[in-house]
N, C-alpha and C positions, 0 to 999 in steps of 0.2 A: 577477536570478538569485537563487534561494533560497540562503541562507548554508550550508545543509546539504550542498550539492553541492561535492565537493572541487575545488580549482583545476585539477588535471590533467584532470579530467573535463570541466570547463567549456571547456577549450581544444580537446579532441578531439571534442566532441559539441554538439548543439543541445539546450538544456534548455527545456522548455515547461511552465509552471505552469498546471494545470487547476483552476479554482476552482468549477466547477459541472458538474452532470451533462450539461447541454446543450452544454458546451464539449468534452466528451471525444471524441465521434466526429469532429468537425472537426479536433481536434488530432491524433488518431490517423491520420486520412487524410492530413493535411499531413506527418506524420512519414514515412509510407510513401512518399508522392509525392516527398519530398525525396531519398530514396536515401542519406541520411546517417544515421550513428548518432544517435539521438535519445532523450533521457530525458524521459518524461512524469512530471512531479512532481504527483501527484494526491493532494490532501488528502482524508482520509476520516474519518468519525465512526463510532465503534464504537457502533452502535445495534442490538443484536441483536433479532430478531423474537421475540415471545412464543411460547414452546413449552411443551409438557408435558414433564416430565422434565428431565434436565440431563446435561451432559458433565462429567466430573471432569477439568477442565483441568490441575490440578496433576499428576495421573497421566500425562497426555499429555506435559507438558514435563519431568517428573522421573520417568521410568520406573524408575530404579534406586534411588529413595528411597521411604521409607515416609511419604507425605504424605497427611494427612487433609483433609477438607473439611466444611463445614457442610451438613447436609441441608436441603433446601427443604421 
């Protein structure tokens, strides 16, 4: 069980660690079929696709602050 899952959650649910994209659909289907509360612990890598332009993420997360960013 991943250490990031609180003990109370471990007792009440089933936790499944998904380590590859190929394992996601079977884990999801097993969770639905079980009929029990299930946590799918899916590790992800932040690998954004190349795009033109940008989002000003500081503005999204700090809408009430004057946060600037570096132009690309």
